N, C-alpha and C positions, 0 to 999 in steps of 0.2 A: 562212160558218162551215163548217169541215171535219167531216164527220160522225164519231162516234166508230167507231173500228175499222176506219177506210177507210185509215189508214196501214199498221197492222199487226193481224194476228188473235192477237197476243200483248202484254200490258202487263205490264213488268217492275217489281212492287212493293218501292219502296225505302222503309224505315223505319229510321232511324239516330237515335240521340240527339245526335249533333253535326252541325251543317252541314257541317264539313269532310269527314265522311265521307260523308254524302250526297251531295254533290256529287263526291267521289273516284269512289264507286261508280255514280253516273249516267254520269260521263266513261269509264268502264270499260265500260258496257254500251255506249254509242253506237261506241267504238271496236271492239265486236264485232257491229256493226252493227243494235243495237236501237234503235228510233226512237221508241217507244211506253212512256212512263214515268208511274208513279205516284209522286208525291212525299207521303209520309205526314206531314205537318207537324206532326200530333198527337204524334209519336213524339220530337220534337225536345224538348229541354230547353227552349228558346226559340223557338216555332212560327213565331215574326216572321222569324227569322234563314233559314227556308225560303225566303222570298220572294226574298230576295236571291240565293240558290244558284239559284232559276228564273231569274231575271233573267240570270245569270251563263252557265247552262248553256244557254240560248237564245240568246244573245248569241254563244257559241262554236258552236253547233250549230242555228241556226234551223229547220232540216229536221225537228227532234223536235216530239212532242207530247206535252204533260204535262198529266196529270190531279192536281189539288191536293185531298187529303182532309184534314180536321182533325176525326177523329170525337171525339165527348165520351165521359169517362170513363162517364158514365152509360149509354152506349150501347155498351160494351166498347172505346171506344177510349182514349186517353191524354190528350186536353186536359181541363183541369179548370176552363176559363172557361165563360162563359154563352152562349146561343144567339147574342145581339148580338155578342158577341167574336169566336165562331167563323165567324159570316158577315162579319165585319170582315176577318179573315185571309183568308178566301176571296176576297173581293173584290180584296185587295191582291194575292193570288197571279193572278188574272185580269190585274190592271194591270200585272204583272211579265211577262205572256205565257202564262200557263196557259189552253189552249184547253178545259177543261172541269173543273167541280168535282163532287165526291162529295158528297152530303148524304144524311145517314141520315132515313129515314122519321119518325123520332121527332122530331128537328129540324123537318123540314118542317111536322108537325103541330103545332108548337108556336104559343100564340098569338103574333101580333106577327111571326113569320117571314115574310119578303119576299125574293123573288129577281128582282123585276123588273130589279134591277140587272144580273143576268146575262145577260139577252135580248139576242141580238145581238153579245153579246161573247165569251160560253163556253156549251159545252154544260153541260146541268144533267143530272146522274144521280142519281136517286133511288136510295138502296140499302136493303135491308132483311138484317139478320143474324139467325141464329138460333143460338146455340152449344149448343143441347141436343138438337135432332133436325130433323126433317123435317116440318112440321105441314101441314094441308091447303092445299097452294098456289094454288087458284084461289081461297080465300078471301083470302090475302095479297096477291095480285097485283090484286084487286078493290080492297081497301083501298088499294094504292099508287098505283092508275090515277086515283083521286079527284084527283089533285095531277098538273097538266099537268108533263111532264120529256122531255127528248129521248132518255133511255134510263132502262130500269128494271133495277137489279141486285138479284138474289135469292139469298142466301148462306144455305145451311143447313149441319146438320151430318147427315151420312150416319151411322145407326146400323146400317142393315141394307142390302144390293146394293138392292133395290127402291126404296130411296129416290132412288137416282140417276136413275132412270128417270121417278118420280113428278114430280121437279124438271125434269128435261129436257125432258119431256112439254110442257112450257109453249111451248115454243119452236114446236111443231108445231101446237099446238091455237090459239095466237095470232100466225100467222105474220107479220103485219103490226106487232105490237109490237116496239121495238127492246129486247132483252133481252140481260143479260148473267145466266149462270145457272152456279152452281158450287155444290157440297157439298164441306164442309171435313172432315179426316180421311182416314187410309188406306182405308177403306171409299169414301169419296166420291172417291177419285182418278180413276178413270175418267171421272167428269162434266168433269174439267178438260180432259180430250182431247176428247171427245165433245160437249162444249158448242158448239163451230163446225160440228161435222159435223150436229148438229139443227138448227142456224139462229142460234145464239146470235152477239152480236157480235165478242166475242173473250173469250179467257181471259188468266190471271193466271201470271206466273212470279215464281220466285225469282230474286236477282240470282245471278250465277256463283259469286261467292266469301262469300257470307254467306247466312245462314238467310231464309227468306221471312218475310211478315206474317201467314200463316196455315197451318194445319195442312194439310199434302199437298201443296204448292206444291214444284215442280221449277223448275230453270233452265230459261230460253228455248232453250239449246243443247240440252239434252234433248228439250224439246217438239220442236224443231225436226228434228233429227239422228235420234232414236229413233221419234218418234210421226208424224212429218210433218205437223205443224200447218199449215195452209194449203194442202196440197197434198193432202188426202183429203177427196174431196166429199162430199155430202149422201146419196149414194146407196153409200157406201163399205161392204164388206162388214167385220162386226165379228166379231172372234176374241179369244181371252184364254186365260189360265190361272185356274183355281179351286184355292185353297191357303188352308191357316192354319197356319204364316205363308206368305206370298208375296212379300214384299219382296226375299228373296234370289234370286228366279229372274231367271235371264238370259233365258228365253225371249221377252220382249218385244223385247230386243235383236236376239235371234238371228230372229225369224220377222217382224220389220218389216222387217229388211234383206233378206230373202229374197223378201217381197211388193216391195219397191223394185227389187230386181234383175229381177224378172218384171215389173216396170211394172203391177202389180195395183193398183187401187183398194181397198184393204184395210188394216184396223189390227188390231193384236194387243194387248190389255191386261191387267194383273193385277188380279184381283178377290179381295180378301181375303173369304173366305166362311167363317165359324167353323162347326163341325159343326151347330150348332143352326138355322143360316140356309141350310142347302143346300135346301130347299124354296122359300124366299123367293128365292134367287137363281134357281131355274129359273123361278119366275112370271115375273121381270123379265126373263131371258134370252129368253123367249118374245116379250116385248113389246118390246125394243131395238128391231130383233130380231137376234140373233146369229146367225151361219151356222156356228159350230161354236167349240170350246174344249177345251183341254187340262184333265186331272184328275190332281191328284198329292196329296199327304198333306193332309188323313185322309180324301178322299173317294171312294178309288177302288173301293171296295166298295158304300159306300152310294149311290153313284150310279146303281148299275144298277137300281134300285127305280123310278127317274123317267125310264127310257128306254122306247120303245116297241119299238125292235128291236135286239137284243144279238147280235152274230155268235158262231157256236158256239165258237170258241176263246175268246173273252171269257167266253162264258158257262161254260164248262167251268173256266175261271180263277177266276170270281168276282168280276173285277175289270176296270175299263174305265178307261182314260186318255186315250182318243180320243172326242170327241162331234162330232157334226155333225148338220143339220138338212137332210133332204130330202124333199119331198113333205108337208109339214107334220108330218113325225114325227122324233123325236129317236133318231138311231142311234148305238150304242157298239161300238168294238173296243179292242183292247189291242194296242200298237205297243211296248211295254216287251219283247215276248217276243222280237222280233226285234233291240230294242237291246242284248239280253244275248247272245244267239246270235252275231250276225255278229262282234262284237269277239272273242269267245274263239275262234271258227273261225281266226282269222289267227295263234292261237298254239298250239293243240293241236286234235287228233282228239278231238271230243267222244263219239262211239260207245264206250262202255265205260270211259271215263274215269271217275276219282272226282272229284265236285265236293262241297265243304262250302258250302251256302247259309245264310247268316246272315240271319234274319229271319222274320218271318211275317206280315208285312201285305199291302197290296196289290202294291206292286212285287215283293214275294217270291214271291207267288202266280204272277205272270207269268213270273218266272226260273224256278221251279220247274218249272212246264209245259214251258217253252221247253226246259230241259236234260232233261227226262225225254223228250219227244218227240225230241230229237236222239239218244236212245240212251244218256246219260251215267247212270252209279249215282250217285244224288244221296242226300246225308245233310243234314239240317236241325237247325241249333240257334238258340237264340234267348233273350231274357229271359223269355219266358213258355212254359214248358213245355207246360203244355196245347194252347195255339194252336199249338205246334209240332208236337206228335202229331196235332191235327186236320188241319193241312196235309199232313203227310207222309202220313198214310192217304188222302186224295183224290188224290194226285199218285205213290203208290206209291214214297214216299220214306223213307229211314231216320231216324227221330228221334235226337236225341243230346241230352245236358245237355252244359253248357259244358266240364265237366272231362272228359268223355269226347272231346269233339272234340278238345281240347287235347293229348291222348296219342295220337291218329292223324296220319297224313300223306296228303294228298291230293294230285290233279293239279292241282286248281283250287280256288279260293276265292272266292265271290261275296259281298259284303258288300252287303245291301239294307235296312239300319236307317237313321234320321237321324242317327246317333252320328256327329261329327266334323263335321257341316254347320254352315255358318256360321249364327250366330256363335259357336256352341261347338267351338271348334277343337281343344281339348283332351282331347276323347273319343275313346276307342278300345275296340271290343269286347273286343280281345285285349291284356292289359295287358304280354307279353312276347313269346313266341315265337308267329309266324305258320306255322301247320301245312299249308302248302301250296307248291308251285312256282309257280304263276301266282296272283296275288291281282289282283282285279278289286272296284274301290270305285264303287257305283253313284252316291254322293255325288260331285257335280261342283262344289259350291261350298264349300271353296276347290279349286282345280284339283289341289293336292297336299294329300291329307287326312294325319292323323297314321299312319293305319293304312297308307299308302303308303308315307310316310317311311321306317316300321319296317320294311316288307317291302323295301324297295331296301336298306336298312341290313343286313339278313339274306340279301341276294342273291339275292331273289327277282323273276321277272319281274312288272311292274305295268301294269295298263291302269286307265287314269283314267277318272272317271265322264263326263266330258266325250265319250268315245267312245260310249258307251251313249246319252247325252242327244242327241247329233248324229243318231244312226241312228235312235231313235224320233222325233225331231222332223222329220227329213227325208222320214219315213213320214206324219207327221201333214200336213205341207204338200202331199203328194201326194194324199192320200185328200181334203181339204179342196177343192184346186184342180182336180184332174185334171190338172196339169203338173208337170214333172220338177222335183224340188227343187235348187236353186243349192247344191249341198254345198259347195263352196270357199268361197263367200260366207258360208254359214252358219256354217263353221269358222273364217274370220278373225274374225267377229263375235264368237262364241263365247270364243275366245281372248282377245281385245281386252277382253270384259267380266270376264274371270277374271284378266287380268293377266298371261296366259301368253304 
């Protein structure tokens, strides 16, 4: 009997109400090169029809490994039958060629549940699911290990960043146990990539052209091409970006492509970190362990309090966007300053130029100091006049109200608020007239914001946020790795991700 995970590190989960669609998507995955599939028989209107679908697929593609799952409704599945009927359907799936069955712990603990029929014919994977949170995992694993199985799957719901580590650490504290470890939800996404890095047997993916069977699943294609599942070793360095929201970020695509270009054993992940969970993230970052991470909205200022060393420029700015760990200490700097200065200097001489900065958050602070240090005469406007005045005071800029800014004209405008960022594409700080010759929007997703479109229509020179993103990302790469950033590779990856 072939061990689970020996074919692939990725199992594509297929859950459809009709057997024809199930078979159609299975064939599509096989054509794409995927050979490890889960058939969710409980999703079918008639689970028995899935047995014939397994037989048909394996007759056409005998190289495939199929896991059959028929989870009962009482255990968050969709099958309404009894335990006996569930086991009967799973046995029929094995007779059709399925090489593994997934049975939930509640079924396995039921009186009269018998699995002897599977021995020597198919692998038995015992599964635990928690859709509410991530409890004490050692107790859960102890409960499961009382029942002999070929693999143990523990799936929880991540409510905070540290839930990922608490779950994944089981693979390192129990290295000889065959485990599949995953946390559901956007907060749990890192576990889907890191599971195999920590020693888990495999991870799950959604089909290419349909939704997955659990929250947080992405396609096998994305797992392979962006996160290089199967090619990242257990000793890989872990990097990431912390933000709220984080789903829009193209940083994982760009930085992972850079690591690949330099043949580095490293992976870069998106971490959803709400403001109240920053401390929790820092605790788990030390445990994972992370080598470094990018910081963006809304953490650039608050992250400073959790760092051991902050370089002088970032300390003056009061905001950090780049963190790394060296000699056991968390260190921080700010690469946003270069990300603003370098693109602007391609279009105008900054000394004595007039620049209107829109915004007063962490990104605006980096831009304000970069511009002031370059000799520009800076004016600042934003939605919070008190914060605008405070920022203007510490960097020697002129605070303006919106109506004042709209009556003036500047050599350049730098926009550093989230307005216009995906998915809020119809937002813009200026309703009509853009008061500058050069317009630089730090928002990079979408590639062309409403502000930039209006600026083009008014004959302004525009600088897309992607230019800043690439400049600061390249600098981050160099800080973390000590190697030269592959800028052309990173630029192509960014433009592909943004549809440019």
